[in-house]
C-alpha atoms as one frame of an Amber mdcrd trajectory, in Angstrom:
protein
  91.317  54.256 151.829  91.212  57.907 152.579  92.654  60.066 149.665  93.674
  63.144 150.839  95.424  66.176 148.504  96.342  69.202 149.941  97.235  72.449
 148.539 100.793  72.083 148.777 101.018  68.743 147.312  99.047  69.773 144.456
 101.453  72.888 143.927 104.302  70.831 144.066 102.856  68.366 141.596 102.569
  71.488 139.339 105.987  72.873 139.672 107.303  69.518 138.987 105.368  69.183
 135.775 106.555  72.878 134.654 110.231  71.865 135.158 110.008  68.903 133.051
 108.103  70.598 130.386 110.308  73.207 130.271 113.255  71.031 129.969 111.407
  68.671 127.035 110.109  71.638 124.928 113.761  72.489 123.580 114.397  68.855
 122.872 111.171  68.454 121.337 111.184  71.621 118.941 114.917  71.594 118.532
 117.315  74.613 118.142 116.440  76.045 114.819 112.949  77.031 115.430 110.938
  80.618 115.449 110.504  83.716 117.503 107.247  82.606 118.802 108.607  78.963
 119.497 111.559  80.680 121.491 108.659  82.533 123.661 107.024  79.708 124.167
 110.327  78.086 125.611 110.779  81.222 127.642 106.948  81.251 128.802 107.685
  77.696 130.310 111.001  78.330 131.782 109.886  81.496 133.825 106.412  79.504
 134.993 109.003  76.505 135.982 110.698  79.096 137.841 107.946  81.160 139.334
 106.374  78.412 141.154 109.114  76.663 142.930 110.028  80.204 144.065 106.576
  80.880 145.389 106.539  77.439 147.212 110.243  77.847 148.754 109.117  81.327
 149.935 106.857  79.693 152.533 109.279  76.633 153.589 112.147  79.063 154.040
 111.911  80.935 157.610 112.174  84.782 157.614 110.638  87.723 156.024 113.136
  88.760 153.701 113.151  85.337 152.259 109.907  85.305 151.785 109.919  88.828
 150.355 112.368  88.188 147.867 111.545  84.640 146.734 107.705  85.531 146.673
 108.507  88.856 144.537 110.581  86.705 142.000 107.933  84.504 141.404 105.394
  87.218 140.900 107.932  88.654 138.532 108.519  85.492 136.387 105.084  84.753
 136.436 104.232  88.379 134.701 107.364  87.950 132.416 105.681  84.829 131.620
 102.698  86.580 130.478 104.309  88.990 128.206 106.396  86.076 126.211 103.120
  84.656 125.799 101.749  87.427 124.441 104.719  87.712 122.138 104.247  84.565
 120.777 100.785  84.971 119.841 101.459  88.059 117.908 103.886  86.103 115.636
 101.533  83.124 115.167  98.232  85.324 114.529  99.342  88.628 113.553  99.574
  92.050 115.761  97.480  91.718 118.826  95.566  94.397 120.932  96.090  95.496
 124.100 100.346  95.133 123.489 101.223  98.303 125.887  98.648  97.493 128.830
  99.721  93.726 129.261 103.567  95.108 129.044 102.397  98.241 131.910 100.556
  95.123 133.980 103.327  92.919 133.717 105.898  95.419 135.226 103.376  96.826
 137.426 102.314  93.874 139.079 105.897  92.731 140.812 106.670  96.171 141.766
 103.502  96.617 143.644 103.550  93.799 145.197 106.945  94.204 146.715 105.986
  97.835 147.372 102.969  96.594 149.178 104.323  93.554 150.877 103.759  94.450
 154.054  99.976  94.429 153.537  99.175  91.009 153.127  95.492  91.682 151.947
  96.766  94.519 149.472  99.726  92.186 147.898  97.363  89.297 147.197  94.759
  91.483 145.953  96.893  93.408 143.676  98.974  90.401 142.209  95.615  88.340
 141.529  93.787  91.223 139.916  96.462  92.418 137.784  97.101  88.504 136.827
  93.384  88.351 135.726  93.795  91.484 133.505  97.040  89.947 131.938  95.041
  86.611 131.298  92.145  88.481 129.781  94.498  90.410 127.464  95.899  87.353
 126.779  92.340  85.575 125.853  91.201  88.475 123.612  94.260  87.910 121.818
  93.432  84.373 121.001  89.859  84.952 119.625  90.662  86.120 116.787  93.462
  85.881 114.215  95.010  88.066 110.994  96.395  85.064 109.604  95.204  82.115
 108.451  95.327  79.567 111.558  93.436  76.799 112.714  90.592  77.534 115.010
  90.815  74.587 117.597  93.998  75.528 119.412  92.730  79.122 119.999  89.692
  78.147 121.167  91.513  75.392 123.918  93.824  78.126 124.952  90.890  80.698
 125.100  89.188  78.212 127.290  92.204  77.786 129.587  92.774  81.641 129.959
  89.368  82.106 130.980  89.050  79.435 133.468  92.515  80.405 135.322  91.316
  84.536 135.236  88.036  82.872 136.965  89.868  81.286 139.676  92.549  84.005
 140.095  89.744  86.385 140.485  88.018  84.458 143.169  91.196  83.698 144.838
  91.943  87.452 144.475  88.806  88.424 146.245  88.782  85.949 149.121  92.364
  87.281 149.849  91.942  90.523 149.729  88.232  91.196 151.285  87.823  88.663
 153.681  89.718  87.002 156.750  89.357  83.399 155.238  92.523  83.356 153.189
  95.348  84.647 156.348  98.105  82.833 154.102  99.316  81.331 150.540  98.993
  77.587 151.924  95.800  78.335 153.583  93.665  74.835 152.493  90.512  76.939
 151.436  88.085  75.859 148.806  89.020  78.370 146.368  92.747  77.786 146.722
  92.416  74.008 146.199  90.119  75.005 142.973  93.054  77.468 142.002  95.756
  74.407 142.116  93.432  71.764 140.595  92.630  74.527 137.615  96.210  75.294
 137.171  96.930  71.594 136.645  94.789  70.783 134.205  95.000  74.204 132.279
  98.647  73.590 132.083  98.416  70.196 130.177  95.925  71.561 128.025  97.597
  74.930 127.335 100.694  73.298 126.541  98.992  70.946 124.240  97.107  73.971
 122.486 100.835  75.486 121.715 102.284  72.756 120.674  99.513  72.645 117.818
 100.269  76.455 116.940 103.920  75.563 116.624 103.077  72.586 114.189 100.849
  74.917 112.337 103.455  77.427 112.258 106.144  74.986 110.468 103.792  73.160
 108.369 102.950  76.784 107.015 106.769  77.660 106.426 106.874  73.796 104.767
 104.228  74.753 102.407 105.823  78.433 101.686 109.368  76.542 101.053 107.769
  74.026  98.543 106.022  76.723  96.526 108.919  79.009  96.500 112.480  78.620
  94.172 115.195  78.644  96.756 117.459  80.720  94.312 115.230  83.415  93.691
 112.784  83.602  96.385 109.908  83.715  93.593 107.083  81.647  93.345 107.870
  78.330  91.616 106.393  76.219  89.140 104.378  74.427  91.735 102.769  77.913
  93.077 102.014  79.235  89.484 100.032  75.719  88.585  98.110  76.263  91.920
  97.186  79.966  91.282  96.884  79.845  87.429  93.306  79.644  87.539  93.100
  82.764  89.644  95.860  84.466  87.291  94.346  83.699  84.011  90.856  85.293
  85.097  92.733  88.203  86.539  94.631  88.709  82.940  91.687  88.502  81.476
  89.804  91.210  83.373  92.601  93.729  83.500  93.162  93.053  79.173  97.044
  91.708  80.577  99.080  88.976  78.929 100.330  86.913  81.980 103.862  88.130
  81.704 102.982  91.797  81.956 100.551  90.496  84.880 103.657  88.814  86.703
 105.756  92.204  86.441 102.836  94.342  87.275 102.657  92.477  90.586 106.154
  93.109  91.571 105.666  97.007  90.764 104.301  99.235  93.250 103.748 102.719
  92.111 102.928 106.618  93.785 101.796 109.227  91.591 102.991 112.621  91.829
  99.219 113.662  93.025  97.097 111.176  95.527  94.244 109.418  94.006  93.099
 107.897  96.911  89.323 107.245  97.044  87.741 109.800  99.106  84.571 107.577
  99.835  86.447 104.758 101.631  88.504 104.942 104.899  92.196 104.409 104.858
  91.499 100.772 105.904  89.064 100.237 102.767  91.598 102.124 100.495  94.171
  99.349 101.068  91.685  96.632 101.234  90.175  97.407  97.587  93.833  98.090
  96.355  94.836  94.620  97.377  91.984  92.931  95.718  93.251  94.443  92.407
  96.288  92.676  92.543  93.967  89.163  93.655  95.219  89.202  97.380  93.194
  86.766  99.466  91.177  88.353 102.219  93.352  86.725 105.014  96.527  88.210
 103.524  95.275  91.581 103.774  93.859  91.128 107.243  97.394  90.588 108.203
  99.252  92.915 106.213  96.716  96.266 106.369  97.493  96.858 109.802 101.318
  96.512 109.176 101.039  98.801 106.334  98.727 101.518 108.662 101.540 101.106
 111.352 104.544 101.430 108.834 102.608 104.803 107.438 101.976 105.777 111.229
  98.338 106.202 110.536  97.038 103.322 112.874  95.003 105.887 114.883  93.637
 107.122 111.414  92.414 103.488 110.181  88.761 104.512 110.168  89.280 107.968
 108.761  88.692 109.064 105.050  91.436 110.828 103.015  89.512 114.120 103.548
  90.054 114.149 107.058  93.891 113.661 106.412  96.736 115.998 106.267  98.651
 116.132 103.161 101.400 114.489 104.702  99.346 111.684 105.989  97.698 111.338
 102.375 101.072 110.765 101.242 102.003 108.414 103.674  98.557 106.436 102.685
  99.429 106.633  99.129 102.884 104.899  99.880 101.187 102.209 102.313  98.923
 101.601  99.512 101.473 101.051  96.759 103.145  98.226  99.244 100.133  96.419
  99.553 101.259  94.162  97.314 104.995  93.700  98.567 106.661  94.942  95.494
 110.258  94.388  94.730 110.513  97.376  92.576 108.612 100.798  94.088 108.084
 103.845  91.547 107.771 107.282  93.002 107.225 110.559  91.190 108.088 113.643
  93.413 107.023 111.746  96.626 107.599 115.077  99.184 106.296 117.689  96.677
 104.180 120.183  98.644 104.833 118.551 101.980 105.921 120.863 105.165 109.511
 119.840 106.425 108.260 117.608 109.284 106.295 115.653 106.729 108.897 115.558
 104.360 111.359 113.797 106.550 108.866 111.655 108.077 108.395 110.408 104.305
 112.284 110.213 103.710 112.409 107.799 106.834 109.841 105.392 105.862 111.547
 105.356 102.392 115.012 104.584 104.150 113.414 101.778 106.084 112.101 100.288
 102.636 115.549 100.456 101.461 117.217  98.912 103.995 114.401  95.852 103.691
 115.723  95.195 100.229 113.005  97.124  98.222 114.445  98.628  95.231 113.013
 102.488  94.666 113.123 104.612  91.354 112.078 107.998  92.177 111.658 111.162
  90.270 112.628 114.586  92.246 113.842 118.520  92.282 115.011 118.200  95.495
 118.729 118.147  95.568 119.116 117.453  99.355 116.392 114.464  99.029 118.415
 113.027  96.101 121.229 113.081  98.444 119.685 111.578 101.155 117.605 109.014
  99.365 119.828 107.622  96.593 122.478 105.699  95.995 123.118 106.509  91.869
 121.321 109.505  90.548 120.642 110.347  86.755 120.260 113.861  86.090 117.959
 114.965  82.955 117.493 118.317  81.302 114.385 118.328  79.092 115.082 114.526
  78.548 118.644 114.148  77.994 120.861 113.015  80.512 123.719 115.345  81.374
 125.185 113.444  84.414 125.059 110.364  86.017 126.694 108.816  89.427 126.545
 108.335  92.937 125.609 111.323  95.091 128.900 111.954  96.568 130.997 111.523
  93.499 128.517 114.263  91.747 128.929 116.438  94.557 132.650 116.300  94.369
 132.920 116.532  90.534 130.297 119.539  89.886 130.347 121.507  93.146 132.167
 124.860  93.608 134.988 123.983  96.260 134.329 127.657  97.603 130.864 126.584
  98.599 130.695 124.848 102.050 128.088 122.663 103.517 127.229 123.190 107.376
 125.453 120.750 109.394 124.127 121.973 112.704 124.755 119.513 115.590 123.230
 121.358 118.542 119.983 123.493 118.676 120.377 127.252 118.026 119.639 129.273
 121.085
């Protein structure tokens, strides 16, 4: 019996599998799923649209249909890679190459459409940029900033590198040789590409389902260790952490009650107390270890805090290399390393220039909006009005006024004074 499988048959089988999986995934995962799971479902739907569109572009006659359908296929395939990257970022923590991948995802269909009349260019452009996206995704799976199983990451890494290799070969043959004059050409590289696509599809879906299962298990563990009414660790959580908490309390000469309260507090003193010998990242890591935070938690939290403080580009810099505003933002990030429920600030913007003050205000407002309670002291009335929902005015330790900012202004401000706010730049 002569078994003959051509390139088109392999692609039709791949498209059928993608359509089936794009329908099955929402049924398997259910409706109430995370953002990462939604991105995974979207990834499969876009892939299920891309391959049938590419096949249809070669079945329907006419240049216009070919141009439109193949461009839609390239656009769907590029968008699918972006959604996969977002899913990985949710599962593994912030991933490098986010902006680069987004640029490639936009440039791939745009360049393909612009150069459609030149077959070698469009084949090389689409395939080479797809290789770039696959390599960024492969890099994203290589390391994790959150506790996660290594097996599914390595399986997905192999799938991505395999597809990057055959896609690179396919792009090279199409762009620089006459051996690949048409999409359905039965070239060995084309057949290898189709076989690799079918194989990596199955293995890649297995990896993504395992990642989703790990996420669900982590959420269940978190629920099992958290009181549903208060959101605080429950008895089971304290039982698991008892030994570590006792050791930490003994080292700091504190009672367990005082230690539990301290774990919920963040403090920013009036003057910076950053360690001058440590980098920004090391300052946050050492401070986090004072609270007994595990390495995996710090690996996940530190990049987020640096991004919040607008100091990602200064992660390896020491405090002596930072401006005054940067030091204050680093002190704020350090106070947030233990995810406190109450943040204490002693004149947080003293000595800062107006731009640095406004940036600090914006960060503090974001914290309030996220649910963090803030108690601050300040001599700046505009700062108190902007940041505080309730004020207490003290004079030599004695309370002289208390209330909401607007209420105090209405009660104590002379009505003959007017406040002007500029809504347009001065000329």
